[in-house]
C-alpha positions as CSV (number, residue, x, y, z in Angstrom):
1,M,36.3,0.7,-8.7
2,E,34.1,3.7,-7.6
3,P,30.9,2.6,-5.8
4,V,27.6,3.1,-7.6
5,K,25.7,6.2,-6.6
6,Y,21.9,6.6,-6.7
7,Y,19.5,9.5,-6.9
8,V,16.8,9.6,-4.1
9,S,13.3,11.1,-4.2
10,H,12.5,12.7,-0.9
11,N,9.5,14.9,-0.3
12,D,9.0,15.2,-4.1
13,Q,12.7,16.4,-4.5
14,Q,15.4,14.6,-6.3
15,L,18.5,14.4,-4.1
16,G,22.0,12.8,-4.4
17,P,23.6,11.0,-6.0
18,W,24.8,8.9,-3.0
19,T,26.3,5.5,-2.4
20,V,24.3,2.8,-0.6
21,S,26.2,3.3,2.6
22,E,25.5,7.1,2.4
23,I,21.8,6.4,1.9
24,V,21.6,4.0,4.8
25,S,23.4,6.5,7.0
26,K,21.0,9.3,6.0
27,V,17.9,7.1,6.7
28,N,19.3,6.1,10.2
29,S,19.9,9.8,11.0
30,G,16.4,10.8,9.9
31,E,17.6,12.9,6.9
32,L,15.9,10.4,4.6
33,S,12.8,8.1,5.2
34,H,12.3,4.4,4.8
35,L,9.4,5.5,2.5
36,D,11.7,7.3,0.0
37,Y,12.5,6.0,-3.4
38,L,15.8,5.7,-5.4
39,Y,16.3,5.4,-9.1
40,D,17.6,2.0,-10.2
41,E,19.1,2.4,-13.7
42,S,19.1,-1.4,-14.2
43,A,15.3,-1.5,-13.7
44,E,14.8,1.9,-15.3
45,D,12.4,2.7,-12.5
46,W,12.0,4.3,-9.0
47,I,12.1,1.7,-6.3
48,S,11.4,2.1,-2.6
49,L,14.4,2.0,-0.3
50,L,12.9,-1.0,1.5
51,E,12.5,-3.0,-1.7
52,F,16.0,-2.2,-3.0
53,E,17.9,-5.1,-1.6
54,P,21.3,-3.5,-1.1
55,V,19.7,-0.8,1.0
56,G,16.7,-2.7,2.5
57,S,18.9,-5.5,3.9
58,Q,20.9,-2.9,5.9
59,L,17.8,-1.2,7.2
60,Q,16.3,-4.3,8.8
61,R,15.9,-3.9,12.6
62,G,13.2,-6.5,13.2
63,K,11.1,-7.3,16.2
64,P,13.0,-6.1,19.3
65,A,13.9,-8.3,22.3
66,L,11.9,-6.0,24.5
67,P,8.5,-4.5,23.5
68,P,8.8,-1.1,21.8
69,K,8.0,1.8,24.1
70,E,5.0,3.9,23.3
71,K,5.4,7.6,23.2
72,P,4.1,9.3,26.4
73,Q,0.5,10.5,26.1
74,L,-0.6,14.0,27.1
75,D,-3.2,14.2,29.8
76,V,-6.5,15.4,28.4
77,A,-8.2,17.9,30.7
78,N,-12.0,17.5,30.6
79,N,-13.9,19.2,33.3
80,S,-17.0,19.6,31.2
81,T,-20.1,17.4,31.8
82,D,-21.1,17.8,28.2
83,E,-21.5,14.3,26.7
84,T,-20.4,15.5,23.2
85,Q,-17.2,16.9,24.6
86,E,-16.5,13.7,26.5
87,Q,-17.1,11.7,23.3
88,D,-14.8,13.9,21.3
89,S,-12.1,13.7,24.0
90,S,-12.4,9.9,24.0
91,N,-12.2,9.6,20.2
92,A,-9.2,12.0,20.2
93,S,-7.5,9.9,22.8
94,K,-8.0,6.7,20.9
95,I,-6.6,8.2,17.7
96,S,-3.7,9.6,19.7
97,D,-3.0,6.2,21.1
98,E,-3.0,4.6,17.6
99,L,-0.7,7.3,16.2
100,S,1.8,6.8,19.0
101,T,2.1,3.1,18.7
102,E,5.3,1.7,17.1
103,W,4.8,-1.0,14.5
104,Y,7.1,-3.6,13.1
105,I,6.7,-5.2,9.7
106,L,7.5,-8.8,8.6
107,K,7.8,-8.9,4.8
108,G,8.8,-12.4,3.6
109,E,11.8,-13.2,5.8
110,N,12.8,-9.5,6.3
111,K,11.8,-7.6,9.4
112,F,11.6,-3.8,9.5
113,G,10.7,-1.1,12.0
114,P,9.7,0.6,14.1
115,F,7.2,2.6,12.1
116,S,4.5,4.9,13.1
117,Y,0.9,4.0,12.3
118,T,0.7,6.6,9.5
119,E,3.9,5.3,8.0
120,V,2.4,1.8,7.8
121,V,-0.8,3.2,6.2
122,K,1.3,5.1,3.7
123,M,3.3,2.0,2.8
124,L,0.0,0.2,2.2
125,Q,-1.1,3.0,0.0
126,Q,2.1,3.0,-2.0
127,K,2.2,-0.8,-2.3
128,V,5.5,-1.0,-0.5
129,I,3.8,-3.6,1.8
130,F,0.6,-5.6,1.3
131,E,-2.3,-6.8,3.3
132,F,-0.9,-10.3,3.4
133,D,2.4,-9.1,5.0
134,F,2.7,-9.3,8.8
135,A,2.8,-6.6,11.5
136,W,3.4,-6.5,15.3
137,N,3.3,-4.0,18.1
138,A,3.9,-4.1,21.9
139,S,0.3,-5.1,22.6
140,M,0.5,-8.3,20.5
141,T,1.9,-11.7,21.4
142,A,2.8,-12.7,17.8
143,W,3.1,-11.5,14.3
144,Q,-0.3,-11.1,12.6
145,R,-1.3,-10.7,9.0
146,I,-2.1,-7.0,8.3
147,A,-5.4,-8.1,6.6
148,E,-6.5,-9.4,10.0
149,I,-5.5,-6.4,12.1
150,T,-8.4,-4.2,13.1
151,Q,-6.4,-0.9,12.9
152,F,-5.7,-1.5,9.2
153,N,-9.1,-2.6,7.9
154,E,-10.7,-0.5,5.2
155,D,-13.4,1.0,7.4
156,K,-11.0,2.0,10.1
157,I,-8.7,3.8,7.6
158,K,-11.6,5.5,5.9
159,A,-12.8,6.8,9.3
160,L,-9.3,8.1,10.1
161,K,-9.1,9.7,6.7
162,N,-12.1,11.9,7.5
163,T,-10.5,13.3,10.7
164,L,-8.9,16.8,10.5
165,M,-5.6,15.6,12.1
166,P,-2.7,16.5,9.8
167,E,-0.9,13.3,10.7
168,I,-3.7,11.4,9.0
169,S,-4.7,13.7,6.1
170,E,-1.2,14.0,4.8
171,V,-1.0,10.2,4.3
172,F,-3.6,10.1,1.6
173,F,-2.3,11.3,-1.8
174,R,-3.9,12.0,-5.1
175,R,-3.9,9.0,-7.4
176,R,-2.1,9.2,-10.7
177,H,-5.0,7.8,-12.7
178,R,-8.7,8.5,-11.9
179,R,-10.5,5.3,-11.1
180,V,-14.2,4.5,-11.7
181,A,-16.5,1.7,-10.8
182,Y,-16.5,-1.2,-13.4
183,G,-18.3,-4.5,-13.1
184,G,-17.3,-6.3,-16.3
185,T,-16.3,-9.9,-16.8
186,I,-12.7,-10.7,-17.4
187,L,-10.8,-13.8,-18.5
188,V,-7.4,-14.2,-16.9
189,H,-4.6,-16.5,-17.8
190,D,-0.9,-17.0,-16.7
191,N,0.3,-19.1,-19.7
192,K,-0.8,-22.2,-17.8
193,T,-4.4,-21.8,-16.6
194,V,-7.4,-19.8,-17.5
195,W,-9.9,-18.5,-15.0
196,K,-12.6,-15.8,-14.6
197,G,-12.6,-12.6,-12.8
198,R,-15.0,-9.7,-12.2
199,G,-14.1,-6.0,-12.4
200,V,-14.4,-3.7,-9.4
201,E,-12.8,-0.5,-10.8
202,I,-10.8,0.6,-13.8
203,S,-8.5,3.4,-14.9
204,S,-6.3,4.1,-17.9
205,G,-3.4,2.8,-15.8
206,G,-4.9,-0.4,-14.4
207,A,-7.8,-2.2,-12.8
208,G,-9.1,-3.7,-9.6
209,V,-10.3,-7.3,-10.2
210,V,-11.8,-10.0,-7.9
211,M,-10.7,-13.6,-8.7
212,E,-11.3,-16.8,-6.9
213,N,-7.7,-17.7,-7.0
214,S,-5.5,-16.8,-3.9
215,M,-2.3,-18.2,-5.4
216,V,-1.6,-15.1,-7.5
217,V,1.2,-12.9,-6.0
218,P,2.3,-9.3,-6.4
219,G,4.9,-9.0,-9.2
220,Q,3.3,-11.7,-11.3
221,V,2.4,-10.9,-14.9
222,L,-1.1,-11.9,-16.1
223,Y,-2.8,-11.7,-19.5
224,L,-6.4,-10.4,-19.4
225,H,-9.2,-10.3,-21.8
226,F,-11.9,-7.8,-20.8
227,K,-15.3,-8.9,-22.2
228,P,-17.6,-6.1,-23.5
229,G,-19.8,-4.8,-20.7
230,D,-20.5,-2.0,-18.3
231,G,-19.8,0.6,-21.0
232,V,-16.4,-0.7,-21.9
233,P,-15.6,-2.4,-25.2
234,P,-13.6,-5.7,-25.3
235,F,-9.9,-5.4,-25.1
236,N,-6.7,-7.3,-24.1
237,A,-4.1,-6.2,-21.6
238,V,-0.8,-7.5,-20.2
239,C,-0.9,-6.6,-16.4
240,E,1.4,-6.8,-13.4
241,V,-0.1,-7.6,-10.0
242,V,0.7,-4.8,-7.6
243,S,-1.6,-5.6,-4.6
244,K,-3.6,-8.4,-3.1
245,K,-6.5,-8.1,-0.6
246,F,-8.5,-11.0,0.7
247,E,-12.2,-10.2,0.7
248,D,-13.2,-12.1,3.9
249,G,-9.9,-12.6,5.6
250,V,-7.2,-15.1,4.7
251,Q,-8.8,-18.4,3.6
252,E,-8.3,-21.3,1.3
253,K,-6.9,-21.5,-2.2
254,N,-10.2,-20.6,-3.9
255,A,-11.0,-17.7,-1.6
256,S,-12.2,-14.5,-3.3
257,V,-9.3,-12.0,-3.6
258,Q,-9.2,-8.5,-4.9
259,Y,-6.1,-7.8,-6.9
260,G,-4.8,-4.4,-8.0
261,L,-3.4,-4.7,-11.6
262,K,-1.2,-2.3,-13.4
263,F,-1.4,-2.2,-17.2
264,L,2.0,-3.0,-18.8
265,N,0.8,-3.3,-22.4
266,L,-2.3,-1.6,-23.7
267,N,-2.9,-0.3,-27.2
268,E,-3.3,3.5,-27.7
269,D,-6.9,3.3,-28.8
270,T,-7.9,1.5,-25.6
271,Q,-5.9,3.7,-23.4
272,G,-7.5,6.8,-25.0
273,F,-11.0,5.3,-24.5
274,L,-10.3,4.6,-20.8
275,Q,-9.0,8.1,-20.3
276,E,-12.3,9.5,-21.6
277,F,-14.4,6.8,-19.9
278,T,-13.0,7.5,-16.5
279,K,-13.7,11.2,-16.8
280,R,-17.4,10.4,-17.1
281,G,-17.8,7.5,-14.7
282,V,-18.5,7.4,-11.0
283,A,-15.3,7.6,-9.0
284,A,-14.3,4.4,-7.2
């Protein structure tokens, strides 16, 4: 029986088709990236190589026996006594150090890496990994939850986003759906329990919702009733959880958690309204 072949999306180009072993070989050679996607006909969707088990299981390298080596740093010549130049040099050096550090990821029981700092940020942006997954680098003594690592907190990433370094700016991509601020009240249920949530942002493709329920996990399907408020009429939606972020670090079961939700089922009238509403609202 001929092995199954898959198409791969790399740098916005569709390549292939290739077998699993061919894809793994191309990733290991650098021809493809861990962050690329393949089309899985059984799921009728594009899936990241790391999340596609036949490929991801072969790409695991895990935490090394010896600490990963950092790339050599260039000496920064600074003979000027100007304080501004010294500060700029110091900031550039710090950013350079962060970009050169090799990171390893622990996702469930699977270990991956090494990745550059920008690759980890991009995986967070693309929801390949989440804030509750773990990361490690040579300066750390143990795996640590990404939500608790300073280099990956929201303020740090926002600050890096504003730099002019191409390694950083190319990580941030245009979102498919424009998102706007939204503070409405939401009733959530999972076919067993009902609880309240409050909106943070909304788009025609999904919503950001804060809930005092830390037990919800990415991939879970929830049923939401959006109450009228903040300029949005009442509507119902079936949603998939695609991201999870603790508001004040990882805490107890009832800790406030912000979830990213993707609309799976939304009637056409509501979708049309949200498309127009997000054109007028304040971008989130």
